C-alpha positions in Angstrom: 111.6 121.8 114.8 113.8 120.2 112.3 117.1 118.6 113.2 119.5 116.2 111.4 117.7 113.0 112.2 116.0 111.1 109.5 112.3 110.3 109.5 111.2 107.1 107.8 107.5 106.5 107.4 106.1 103.0 106.8 103.1 102.5 104.6 101.5 99.4 103.1 98.6 99.6 100.7 96.3 102.4 99.7 92.6 101.7 98.8 91.2 103.8 96.0 87.7 102.6 96.5 87.9 99.3 94.7 87.3 97.4 98.0 91.0 96.4 98.4 90.9 97.0 102.2 87.9 94.7 102.6 89.6 92.0 100.7 92.7 92.0 102.9 93.2 89.7 105.8 91.7 91.3 109.0 95.1 91.8 110.7 96.3 93.8 107.7 93.4 96.1 107.2 94.6 98.6 109.8 97.6 99.3 107.6 95.6 100.1 104.5 94.9 103.8 104.1 92.1 105.3 102.0 93.5 107.3 99.0 92.2 110.6 100.3 94.0 110.3 103.6 97.2 109.2 101.9 96.9 112.2 99.6 96.5 114.5 102.6 99.7 113.0 104.2 101.6 113.7 101.0 100.1 117.2 100.6 101.3 118.0 104.1 104.9 116.9 103.3 104.9 118.9 100.1 103.5 122.1 101.8 106.1 121.9 104.5 108.9 121.6 102.1 110.3 118.2 103.1 112.6 116.5 100.6 111.0 113.1 99.8 113.7 111.1 98.0 114.8 107.5 97.8 116.2 106.2 101.1 119.8 106.1 99.9 119.8 109.8 99.2 118.1 110.5 102.5 120.7 108.7 104.4 123.4 110.8 102.7 121.5 114.1 103.5 119.0 113.5 106.3 118.3 117.1 107.2 114.7 118.1 106.2 114.4 114.7 104.5 111.6 112.2 104.9 111.8 108.7 103.4 108.6 106.9 102.4 108.7 103.1 102.5 106.0 100.7 101.3 106.1 97.1 102.5 104.7 94.0 100.8 104.5 95.1 97.1 100.7 95.3 96.8 99.2 96.4 93.5 98.3 99.8 94.8 102.0 100.7 94.9 101.9 100.9 91.1 98.3 101.9 90.5 97.8 104.6 93.1 100.9 105.3 95.2 103.6 105.9 92.7 101.6 108.1 90.3 100.7 110.4 93.2 104.3 110.6 94.4 105.6 111.3 90.9 103.0 114.2 90.5 104.5 115.8 93.6 108.1 115.2 92.6 108.5 112.6 95.4 110.1 109.2 95.2 109.6 106.2 97.5 111.1 102.9 98.4 109.1 99.7 97.7 109.9 96.6 99.7 108.8 93.5 97.8 107.9 90.0 98.9 109.6 88.4 95.9 107.6 85.1 95.7 104.3 87.0 95.6 105.3 88.9 92.4 102.7 88.3 89.8 100.1 86.8 92.1 96.6 88.3 92.5 96.8 91.6 94.3 100.5 92.1 94.0 103.0 93.8 91.7 104.1 92.1 88.5 107.7 92.1 87.3 106.8 94.7 84.7 105.4 97.0 87.4 108.6 96.6 89.4 110.7 97.5 86.4 108.6 100.5 85.8 108.9 101.7 89.4 112.7 101.4 89.2 112.8 103.1 85.8 110.9 106.1 87.3 113.5 106.5 90.1 111.9 104.6 93.0 113.9 102.3 95.2 113.2 98.5 94.9 114.2 96.5 98.0 113.4 93.2 99.7 110.7 92.3 102.2 111.7 88.6 102.2 110.8 85.8 99.8 107.6 84.6 101.3 106.9 86.9 104.3 107.5 84.2 106.9 108.4 85.2 110.5 112.2 85.1 110.3 113.1 84.6 114.0 112.0 81.0 114.0 113.7 79.8 110.8 116.7 77.6 110.5 119.9 78.9 108.7 118.8 77.5 105.3 115.4 79.1 105.7 116.9 82.4 106.6 119.2 82.4 103.6 116.3 81.7 101.3 114.2 84.5 102.7 117.0 87.1 102.6 119.5 86.1 100.0 116.9 84.4 97.8 114.6 87.4 97.7 117.6 89.7 97.0 118.6 87.5 94.0 115.0 87.4 92.8 114.7 91.2 92.7 118.1 91.9 91.3 117.2 89.6 88.4 114.2 91.8 87.6 115.8 95.2 88.1 119.4 94.5 87.1 120.6 96.6 90.0 121.8 95.9 93.5 119.1 95.5 96.2 120.6 97.4 99.2 117.9 97.4 101.9 115.8 94.7 103.7 112.7 95.2 105.8 111.7 92.6 108.4 108.3 90.8 107.8 106.0 91.5 110.8 108.7 93.6 112.3 110.3 90.4 113.8 114.1 90.2 114.0 116.8 89.0 116.3 120.6 88.7 116.3 120.4 85.7 113.9 118.3 87.6 111.4 120.7 90.6 111.5 123.7 88.4 111.0 122.0 86.7 108.0 121.2 90.1 106.5 124.8 91.1 106.7 125.9 87.9 105.1 123.4 88.4 102.3 125.0 91.7 101.5 122.4 94.2 102.6 123.5 97.7 103.6 120.7 98.4 106.1 117.8 96.6 107.7 114.6 98.4 108.3 112.5 97.6 111.4 109.1 98.4 112.7 110.6 100.0 115.8 109.3 103.5 116.2 111.8 106.4 116.4 114.1 108.7 114.6 117.4 107.8 112.9 120.4 109.9 114.0 122.4 111.6 111.3 125.7 110.8 112.9 127.0 107.3 112.5 125.6 104.7 110.2 123.2 102.4 112.1 122.6 99.1 110.4 119.1 98.9 111.9 116.7 101.8 110.9 113.6 102.8 112.7 110.3 103.7 111.1 106.9 105.2 112.1 104.1 102.9 110.9 101.1 104.7 109.3 97.7 103.1 109.8 94.2 103.5 108.4 93.5 105.9 111.3 96.7 107.9 111.3 95.6 111.5 110.7 97.6 114.2 109.0 98.0 115.8 112.4 99.7 112.6 113.5 102.2 112.9 110.7 102.8 116.6 111.5 103.5 115.6 115.1 106.1 113.1 114.0 107.8 115.7 111.7 107.5 118.9 113.8 107.4 117.8 117.4 110.3 115.4 117.6 111.3 115.7 121.2 107.7 115.3 122.4 107.1 112.5 120.0 110.2 110.6 121.2 109.0 110.9 124.8 105.6 109.6 123.9 107.0 106.7 121.9 109.1 105.7 124.9 106.1 105.9 127.2 104.0 103.9 124.9 106.7 101.2 124.7 106.9 101.0 128.5 103.2 100.7 128.8 102.8 98.1 126.1 105.6 95.9 127.4 104.3 96.0 130.9 100.8 95.1 129.7 102.1 92.3 127.5 103.8 90.8 130.6 100.7 90.7 132.8 97.6 90.6 130.6 96.2 87.7 128.6 96.9 88.2 124.9 93.3 89.1 123.9 93.2 91.9 126.6 96.6 93.1 125.5 95.6 93.2 121.9 92.5 95.3 122.6 94.6 97.7 124.7 97.3 97.9 122.0 94.7 98.8 119.3 93.2 101.5 121.4 96.6 103.0 122.2 97.6 103.0 118.6 94.4 104.6 117.5 94.9 107.4 120.1 98.4 107.9 118.8 97.2 108.0 115.2 94.7 110.7 116.1 97.4 113.2 117.1 99.0 112.0 120.3 102.3 111.7 118.4 
């Protein structure tokens, strides 16, 4: 089933066999896909005829559109991800941690200019990837407005969208994003984005190292069932978080996410 809601998929890095996943911090490894799995995801979208365009275009015409977002700005965005997207006629949106530009493992300013020149979206994922909810007003401004200015100086074009580091946000973060001039804020909250109205906060489905192509198909083709399962998962995880020690909760969360990635949603 396809309706007017917009699907936004959230990716991070892709490992092409150079050991990138093994070099990442342990808590980030679950978000790094092997290149063959990522290719399978993209092949599914191509075979099913989804329009994969920059987020701004998808928001204008959400029907049968899927937006691909990539957080952090890791080197695989330029080396592996963008070339595959371009071969398929797709374009993505890359959310960059601006003060990591040019550091080992991350995009350079030249890489970012090249992505923008080839039609991909360049947006902010903060200045330093700090958790925003605990920052004072000056810190928030630096992370949101400062990163926006950093990226606009590289691309020469407005940076319209912001994605929250670690998925953390509250009313103060949203207010700061509005003051900084962002058009939308992307979260890590799972769900579909309605075509009617213009929500300032956008939901995304996070892709993990174990998210199968069947899992992607479930998100795209079985939306009503997926929405119900997402709601049930949120209820279960919130209840467990309230009563279990963190270590127990974290293990349960990991198993639940792995089950979902294998086709539950």
